[in-house]
N, C-alpha and C positions, 0 to 999 in steps of 0.2 A: 152540215153539225154547224151550228152558232158559237160564235168565239166570243167568250166572255172576259171582259174589261175587268180583270183585278188591278185594284189598288192595295197595297198595304195600309193598313189602318196606324201601324207604328213602323218608321223608316229611318235609318242614319240619312243623312245628308250632307251637302258642303255648300261653299259660296258660289260655286260654279254651278250646283243646280237648283239653289234657290228659288230664280223666277217659277221654274216648273214645279218642285216640289209643293213650295208655298203661295206664291204669288199666283199663279194660274189654278191651283187645286182650292185657292181658298174662294172662287168665285163661283164654285159648287157646292163645297164644303168647307165648314171652318175647318181652320188648322191650329194645333196650338204647336208653338216652339218652343222647345227646351235649350238654351244654351247652358253647356255644360264642359266640364275637362275632366281628365283622370284622376287629379290629385285633389280636385274638390270632394271633400265629405260631404257636407249638407246635398252636395247632386247627387253623389249615389244612396242618399235618404230618400230625397225628393224623387228621381225619377222613375222606379218601380212606384212608387205612390199614385203618379200624376198617368204613368201607364195603366194602372188599373182602373181610374177616374174615365181613362178616355175609352178602356175598353166595354166598361160599363154602361156607356152612350151608344153601343150597338152600332159604331159604324156611321153614327151623324156627326162624330168629330173624328178629324184625323190628327196623327203627332209626327213631326219632325223634331230629331234630336242633330244638335249640331254641335262639335267638338272644337272651342273655340282655338284650343292648341294649334289646329290642323288648319280651321277656317275663321281666320279672326276678323275677314272683312266686312259679313253682313252684322256682325255684331257690334263692330265700330260705327258702321252707319248707324246702329240701331240707339248707339248710346249708351250699351252696355257697360257698366264699369266694374260691377260686381256679379257674380254667379254664386247660385244658379240666378238663370233669369230667364223667365216664360212670357212669352207674348203670344197674343190671341191675333190671328189674323181671318180678316171675312171680307170677301168683296176686292181682295187682293191690298186692303190696308190694315194696317195693326189695329185694332180696334178694345184691346184690355191687355192687362200683363200684371206681375208682378216680380219683385227680385225676394231672393231668400226663401227657406223652408216653409211649407205652409201644412197643417194638419190634412187628415184625408178628406173631411168633413168641408173644408172649404176647397180643396181641389176640385170634388164633386161640386161644389155650386159653381165653381168655375166654370168647368167641362158644361154641365147645365145651364148654364146663360149662354152657352156659345149653341148650343143644340134644342136651344127652344125648351128643355125639359124643366128650367126654372124660373119662375119669374122675378127679374130684377126690383120691381116694385112692392111685390112683398115680401121680398127680402127685407127690402128698406123698411118696411111699416114694422114689421117684427122687429126690427133692429130699435127703433123708435117707441116701442113699448116697455 
């Protein structure tokens, strides 16, 4: 029987697992990291919408959620000053990100840029019109 390596598309992580869950995983698949806290109202609105966008990418992008109350280390190293804060990692490095809430249409574009499903140049030309 062949063993299948199934990595969850969306998972909770910690400071201790950040290297494996984000940096190493982003070498093969872009990873969106959502820094949040249980007391953060905007986080509770953003997270489900961001999860929908990631699921919509069909596995081309992964998502890791980090509760900064329990895991402040990586957030501090990345300079997170307010939440929600979202970073995109590719090839082991942060390549994009935003802070605060975003409409679902923008989240879809954000994830699309990571997965290659949308063209940043075309988006820029559309905005310039």
